[in-house]
C-alpha positions in Angstrom: 19.2 -36.3 -23.4 16.6 -34.5 -20.9 17.4 -32.5 -18.1 18.0 -33.9 -14.5 16.4 -32.8 -11.6 19.2 -30.4 -10.5 18.2 -28.7 -14.4 15.0 -28.5 -14.0 15.4 -26.9 -10.1 17.5 -24.7 -11.5 14.8 -23.4 -14.3 11.6 -23.8 -12.0 12.7 -22.6 -8.7 14.0 -19.0 -9.6 10.9 -18.7 -12.2 8.0 -19.8 -9.5 9.8 -16.9 -6.8 9.3 -14.3 -9.6 5.9 -14.8 -10.0 5.5 -15.0 -6.3 7.2 -11.5 -5.7 5.3 -10.4 -8.7 2.2 -11.6 -7.4 3.0 -10.3 -3.8 3.7 -6.8 -5.3 0.3 -6.4 -7.4 -1.5 -6.9 -4.0 0.8 -5.1 -1.4 -2.2 -2.6 -1.1 -4.8 -5.1 0.0 -2.5 -7.1 1.8 -1.3 -4.2 4.0 -4.9 -2.7 4.0 -2.6 1.1 3.6 -3.4 3.3 0.9 -0.9 4.6 -1.5 -0.4 7.9 -3.4 1.6 7.7 -7.0 2.6 10.5 -9.3 5.7 11.2 -11.3 8.1 12.1 -8.3 7.0 9.8 -5.4 5.9 6.1 -4.7 5.4 6.4 -0.9 3.4 4.9 2.2 2.7 8.7 3.6 0.0 9.0 5.6 0.9 12.4 6.4 1.2 13.7 2.6 -1.9 11.4 1.5 -3.9 13.7 4.2 -2.8 16.8 2.9 -3.8 16.0 -0.5 -7.2 15.1 0.2 -7.3 18.0 1.9 -5.8 19.9 -1.3 -8.2 17.5 -3.5 -5.6 16.1 -5.3 -5.5 12.7 -4.1 
């Protein structure tokens, strides 16, 4: 007794969507063309902060 079409859809659709979200997240910086800065406290697209950190030599 195998799975019907609804069973396969219930398994495959969320799996495929999850995979696509992971790929999108992984390539988001290349897709948007924006540079981002990450440290222990922040994860942000903050252009002013990035420029400030570049001037201080931290980024």
